[in-house]
Each structure stands twice: as structure tokens, then as C-alpha cells.
N, C-alpha and C positions, 0 to 999 in steps of 0.2 A: 504494500500500500504506500509506503514511504517513497519507493522508487517511482510509482505512478505520479504521485504528487510532485516530486522533485522534477520528473520529466515534464509535467504540465507547466510548471513554473518556468523552467528553462526554455521551453518552446515559446511561451508568451514573451519572455524577455528578448529572445532572439528575433522573433517576428516583429516586435515593436521597435527594435533598435534602429532599423534603416528608414523608418518613416519620419518625415518632418512634421512637426506640429504646425498646423495652419491657424493663423490668427484671423479674427474677423476685422481686419483693417480695410478701409475702402481703398480701392485702386485709384490711381490718378486717371482722370477722364482723358482718354487718348483721342477723343473726337475733337477736343479743343486744340486747334493749331493756330499759332500766331501767323497771320496773313501778312505778307510783305507787299506794301503798297508799290514799292519799286518793281518787284517782280510782276505785279499786275499791270503796272504802267508800261513796262517794256515787253511784256508777254501777251497774256490773254486780252488785255484791253487795247493793245497796239496803239496806245496814246503817243508813244515816242515817234510814230510816223509823222505826226503833225506838230508836236510840242517838244521843245528843247528847254533845258534849264534856264539859259540866259539869253536866248535870241528867238525872235519871231521867225517861224518857218511858214507853215500854212496857218497855224493857230498861234495865239499869243504864248509867250514864254511862261514857264512855271513861276518865275519870279513875279511877272506881271499879274498872273492869275492869283497867286497867294496874296500879293499886296492889295489888289482890288477887292478880293473877297473879305479880307480882314478889315480894310478901311470901311467898306459898306455893310459889314456884318451879314454877308451873304452866306448861303449854304451850298457848298460845292456838291454835296450829296444830293440835295434837292434838284439842282440843275442836272446832274447826271441821271436822275430818275425822270427827267423832263417834267418836273413839278414847279419849276420857277423859271423866270425869264433870264436870258443871258445878261450879264452885267459888265463883262470885260470888253468884248468886241462883238456887239450884236450883228455887225455886217457878216460875220463868219458863221452865224447860227445855222444857215442852210447846209453848210459843209459839215458841221458837227452833227446835224440830225441823223446822218447815216450811221453814226456810231452809237446812237441811243439803243439800238437793238442789242448791242454788246453790254452796255452799262446797265440797262434795265434788267438784264438777266443775272446781274451780280447780286450777291447777298448784301445786307446792310453792313456786315463786318468788312466785306471786300471794299465797298464804297467808302466806308470810314477809313480804311487803310489807304486808299487812293488819296482821299482828302488830306490825311495826315502827311502823306508823302509830299503832296503839293505844298502844304503849309511849311514843310521843312526848308523850302526855298525862300521864305520871307526873310527880309532883312530888317 
């Protein structure tokens, strides 16, 4: 009887030795990813085709956009969602309209990241 009891105890010890104890700690939310405004600007948004940081190409420079929107308390996000009027260069609005299909499909976080990136060029 002692041998059976000893064997049972040893079997339990050995079988439990390799198992890690799991704690009930929440895992980090891996779905939350920091979105890069610069990556969107140069990639998916293709904004770089018409806008440069310090010079007007087709559209106004990022410096001019940032300065104007800050001065006039405008919302770049609202403009990119086509919910507000252009305030930097209204004469270029028709050219920009073609890009609203891209910007309107972006999430609020993506648009906010673009806005933050543009504001990083304000002086």
C-alpha cells in the first residue's frame, strides 16, 4: 500500500513539474497599432504626389496647410472627410476632390494621424 501511495505521489509531482502556471493577467491589445501619418501621406493616401513639405507643387505645401489651419482653427480631418470647405487654396479644390475617395475610406485614427503629421510642419 505504501508503494502505491508513494508511486501516486511521485507520478503527480513529475506530471506537474513541466507545466507552467498561467496567471489571469490581461494580454496587451494587439489590435491597437500606432498609425504613422507619414506612412499614410507617402503611401496609401498618395498625398506626396501633390504636396511637399516646403514648396507648392500641385497643392499647397505642408507648411502652408499647417499654418493656415492653425491660424483659422480649421479641421484638416473634416476637410479630408469632405465635411468642410477648403481654406488654404480653394482654387485647387476640384483637383483635391478626386482624392476624397481615398481619404473618406480612412478611419478616424488614420485621418488624425495625417492631421498630426501635417501639423508637424508648422513653425
